[in-house]
N, C-alpha and C positions, 0 to 999 in steps of 0.2 A: 553189918557186913560190907567188907572192904569190896572200893569200886574202883572198875579199870576205866580212865579215861585216854586212850591211847589210838594212835593210827595203826591198823592190821594190816598185814600184807596179804593179799589175795592171792591164793594157792590153787583154787578149781572154784570155775562156775559150770555148772553141770545140768542140761535141761532133760530130765526125765519124760517131759513133756512139752508142748511147745510155748505154754501158757504159764508155765511155772519152773524153776528151776533151783538149784541147790548151791548153795554160794559156801567155800570153806577159806575162812581167814587165819592166819598166823599170828600169834599175837608176841609183842616183842620182849614181855615178860610172862611170868609164872600167873597160870589163868587160877584167879580166884574159885573156891567151892560155889558151883551152881547146881541147884535145887530145881526139880521140875516145875514148870510152869512162869520161872523167873524169865525175863523180857531185857532184849538190849535195845537203846536207839542207835539209829545208824543215819551218818552223815551223806549226802548225796551229794558228792563235789562236784564242781565244774558243769553247774546246771543254772541258767538264769532265771529259771520259774519254780524252782523247785528249792524252798529257801530252810523249811522245818527240820529236822531230824523225824525219821520215821521209826515207832516200834515193831518190833519181829520178837514173836518167839525165839528162843535158843532150842535148836531142833536136838544138839548135840557136842559134847566135849571130848577132843582127845588130852587130857592132861600132860601124859609125857611128851607128846609132840606140840604142845600149846596151840592147838587148833583148835577152833568154835566154828561151828557150821550152821545154816539157817535156810528152812524151807520156804520162798517166796513165791507169790501167785501174783503175775502180773497183774494189776488191777488199775493202774492210773500214772501219769509221767514218772513218778519217783522211782516205783516199783520197776518200770522199763529202764532206764537209766541206769538204776542197780545192775541190772541184768546185762550191760553191755560193757561193763568194765571186764579187764581181762587180767590175765595171769601176773602177777609182779606189781598191779596197781595197789595204791594205799587207799584205805577206807577207816574213818574216825567212829570209834565204837565206846560206848558209856554200857559199864553192865557191871554186877546182875542189877538188876532192877525188879522191883516187885516182891509179891510173896509166892509161895508155893502150894503143893497140893498137899492136903494132911495125909498120913498113910496109914490103913487101918491094921488090925492085928494080923500077925502071921497066921497062914491057912484061910483067911478069910477069902471068898468070891467076889471078884471085881469085874464089872463091864466098863468098859472106857470107848465112848461113842463120839468120833470125829469126822468132819467134814471140810473137805477143802483143804488149804493150807491150816485149817484147826488142829490136824493130826500131830501138828510139829510139836507142842509139850509133852507129846506122849511115848517118846520115842527114851527119852531118860526116865520117865515115870514106868513104865512098862520094863525097863532093866530092874532098876528097884523093886518093885512088886514082885518079879522073878526070884531075886535074891532073898527076898524078904517072904518065899516062899506061898504066895499067894498065888489063886488058880485065876487067870487072867483071861476075858474075851474079850477082843476088839473088834467093833462094828465100825465099819468107815462106809460111807456115803457120798454121792457124786451124782450129777446128771446123766454121765455115762463111763464107761470102762476109761477112758483117758485120765479121768478125776480121781481114780482109785489108786495112789501110790503108797510106795514102801511097804508094801503087805509082806516080802519076804524078810523085810526087818524086822516088822512086828511079830512074824512065826517066830523069831527065836525066843520070844517072851511068852506066846500064847496063844490060842485059837485066834484065826483071822475069821471074820465074816463081812458080807459088803453087800451093800443094796444098790441100785442104780436106778432113774428115773426112765431110762429107756430101757432095761432089761438086758443090756448089752454085758453087765456082771453081778453075780450073786444075785440076791433075789429082787422081782422089780418094784419100785416105788421109795418112798421116803426111809430115812431109818427106821423110825417109829411104826412102819409097817411091817418090819422082819418080823418073821416067826418067833425070834427068841423073846419079843415082848407077848406073845400070845400065851404064854402060860398063865394059868390062873394066879399063881403063886410064883413070882419071880423069884429065881435062883439066886439071888447076889444079895451083897453086905452091903455095898458100897459102887456108887456108879461115878463116873466122870464124864464131862462132856466140854468140847469147844468147836465152836464152828458159828455158823450164821447163828442170830438170836432166836428166828424161828424155831430152829432145830432145838437148842437147848431149851427153850421153854417148851417145848413138846415133853423133850427127854424130861425135863422139872415136872411136869404134869404126871408124867406116868411112875417117876419115883415117888411124889408125892403120895399119890393114889395107892404106892404098895408100903409105901412106910419104908423106903431106901432112901438111906444118906449119900445125899447128890452135891457135888462141887461141880461149877463151872469155871470157865476161864474165857473172860470178857474180851473184846475184842475194839472197846471203843478207839475214838482216836486220841493219841495221846501225843501230845507234842513237846515236853519237856521232858516228860518222864520221873521227875522228882516231886509233882503236886503242887508245884506253884502256880501254875497257867488256869488252872481248874477247867480245863474243855472237855475232860475225859469223866466228869461225873457220874454218878450212877445212885438213883433212889433207892435206899433201904429202911428195914424197920428202925433203925435208930438215927435218920436223916440221911441227908445227902454224904457221898463217899467218891472219895478220887480212885476210880480204878487203876491208877499207875501207881500209887503210892499204898492204899489200903488194900487191893486188889491187885493182880488181875482175876484172881483167884477168890470165888464167895461161894458160900454154901448157900442153894436156893433156898433155903427157910428166911435166909439174912436179906436177901434181894425182895424190894416191892416189887414184883413180877405181878401181872395178871396171866397167870398159868390156869 
């Protein structure tokens, strides 16, 4: 897969909520094919205390206008600094990196479960699944209503459900408390999930109990993105694997998780 290592021009930084933003960047060259689940390593410039690139799932790509976008939640110095850049600034990217979600056969029923910025890979996935004539349900979880993002966009590709811990939107509780999981026989052929580890493990547990194929996208710290630094290792049934190289997408049956 061809890789881009270029400075990209900032087109827009938009804050749908105070602690998360969408950054859109224009590539100086044609953007190579980006698959759902691929990520980029972004350099945080002009910061004396942020040295390493940061990995972010690719939210969406506009190939015609050479624009690539990311959904980023502010969780530390690096993500805060990146959100302070302005239109016209330049940002260095390396992408596309990692593997991607596998696709079910046309017509299959799919459940996509996301939490926080973990919903980012699912825009492209949802679009492809719709084209593939799959029946898609999105389930998005958060602490409160402000954490439930991109629902209008996801609704273009399928049904959108939500849960919030405070009950301010959708059903109250965690995503795995949602009534969609209460059926004795879950009506899904495939489940995808990305978000906090505890959430993905809970979704994985339900998937195993119902013998439903499930893939998760891990969010381990990935300093290099090429598998050289070995800081993103995860344990699998075949030994330790690099999340940035062999992942970030894994089938739950391949991961050595206690779920």
